[in-house]
C-alpha positions in Angstrom: -40.6 -71.1 -11.2 -41.0 -71.9 -14.6 -40.6 -68.6 -16.4 -42.0 -69.8 -19.7 -45.3 -70.6 -17.8 -46.1 -66.5 -17.8 -46.9 -67.3 -21.2 -48.7 -70.4 -21.7 -51.9 -70.9 -22.6 -53.3 -72.0 -19.9 -51.4 -69.8 -17.6 -53.1 -67.3 -19.9 -56.7 -68.8 -19.5 -56.4 -69.2 -15.6 -55.2 -65.7 -15.6 -57.8 -63.9 -17.5 -60.5 -66.1 -15.6 -59.2 -64.9 -12.2 -59.0 -61.3 -13.2 -62.8 -61.5 -13.5 -63.1 -62.2 -9.5 -63.2 -59.0 -7.9 -62.4 -60.6 -4.5 -59.1 -62.3 -6.0 -55.9 -60.1 -5.0 -53.5 -62.4 -6.1 -53.5 -66.3 -7.1 -50.4 -68.4 -7.6 -49.9 -71.7 -9.7 -48.3 -74.8 -7.8 -48.0 -78.2 -8.0 -46.8 -80.0 -11.2 -47.9 -77.3 -13.7 -45.7 -74.9 -11.7 -43.0 -77.2 -11.8 -43.5 -78.3 -15.4 -44.1 -81.8 -14.8 -48.0 -81.7 -15.3 -49.3 -84.8 -17.4 -52.3 -85.5 -19.1 -54.2 -86.3 -15.8 -52.8 -83.6 -13.9 -54.9 -81.2 -11.7 -54.6 -77.6 -11.8 -53.3 -76.3 -8.0 -54.3 -72.8 -7.6 -53.8 -70.6 -4.3 -55.9 -67.4 -4.4 -55.2 -64.5 -2.0 -58.8 -62.9 -1.4 -59.7 -59.4 0.1 -61.1 -61.4 3.3 -60.6 -65.2 4.1 -63.3 -66.9 2.3 -66.5 -66.3 3.5 -70.2 -67.4 2.0 -70.2 -64.5 -0.3 -66.5 -65.1 -1.2 -66.7 -69.0 -1.8 -69.7 -68.9 -4.4 -67.7 -67.1 -6.9 -64.6 -68.6 -6.4 -66.5 -72.3 -6.4 -67.9 -71.1 -9.6 -64.5 -70.4 -10.7 -63.3 -73.7 -9.7 -66.0 -75.3 -11.6 -65.8 -73.3 -14.4 -62.1 -74.2 -14.9 -62.7 -78.0 -14.2 -64.9 -77.8 -16.9 -62.0 -78.0 -19.1 -61.6 -81.2 -20.8 -58.9 -83.3 -18.7 -58.5 -80.8 -16.1 -59.6 -80.6 -12.5 -59.0 -77.5 -10.2 -58.1 -77.6 -6.7 -58.5 -74.3 -5.3 -56.7 -73.1 -2.1 -57.6 -70.4 0.2 -54.4 -68.9 1.2 -55.7 -67.0 4.5 -57.1 -70.6 5.6 -54.2 -72.9 4.4 -51.8 -74.4 6.9 -48.2 -72.4 7.1 -46.4 -74.7 5.8 -48.3 -75.2 2.7 -48.7 -71.3 2.1 -44.9 -71.4 2.6 -44.4 -74.1 -0.4 -46.8 -72.2 -2.5 -45.0 -69.1 -1.9 -41.6 -70.6 -2.4 -42.4 -72.9 -5.6 -45.5 -71.3 -7.1 -45.8 -68.9 -9.8 -47.9 -65.7 -9.5 -50.0 -65.5 -12.1 -52.4 -62.5 -10.8 -51.1 -59.5 -9.0 -53.7 -57.0 -8.6 -52.5 -55.3 -5.5 -48.9 -55.8 -4.8 -48.7 -53.8 -1.6 -51.5 -56.4 0.1 -49.8 -59.3 -1.6 -46.1 -58.4 -0.1 -48.0 -57.6 3.6 -49.6 -61.1 3.2 -46.7 -62.8 1.9 -44.4 -61.4 5.1 -46.8 -62.2 7.6 -47.2 -65.7 6.3 -43.4 -66.4 6.1 -43.5 -65.3 9.5 -46.0 -67.7 10.7 -44.2 -70.4 9.1 -40.9 -69.7 10.6 -42.6 -69.4 14.1 -43.9 -72.8 13.7 -40.9 -74.4 11.7 -39.5 -75.7 15.0 -42.0 -77.5 16.0 -42.7 -79.0 12.5 -39.1 -80.1 12.5 -39.5 -81.9 16.1 -42.8 -83.5 14.5 -41.2 -84.7 11.3 -38.4 -86.2 13.6 -40.4 -87.8 15.8 -42.8 -89.8 12.9 -39.5 -91.1 11.3 -38.3 -92.4 14.2 -41.8 -94.5 14.8 
């Protein structure tokens, strides 16, 4: 986690825009921006934990947020719904991402524990799959 990221202009902008979305409980910046390796053409990878899995009623405000943030010159935003993302992606986001917004720490913690448990449940299958893919 890049600690100085928490005070960067990008983090401040994202935090402000995300805080306007009542459905967002928590949000993580991940990918090249979180690692401090972003280039001028790097997209912004955001993962959001919402009050419920994204439905039509939740998708519209988040789609607007994604478009609004993408209006920044040279910035494209990829938004990930943590409720529906694969366990290995969620694990990498929680492990390597930077928490930008934490509106409900208790709900976030419950989600994180459940997500990590789900990841460790599928980990043996992922490892077997990866071993098989490498041998072909």
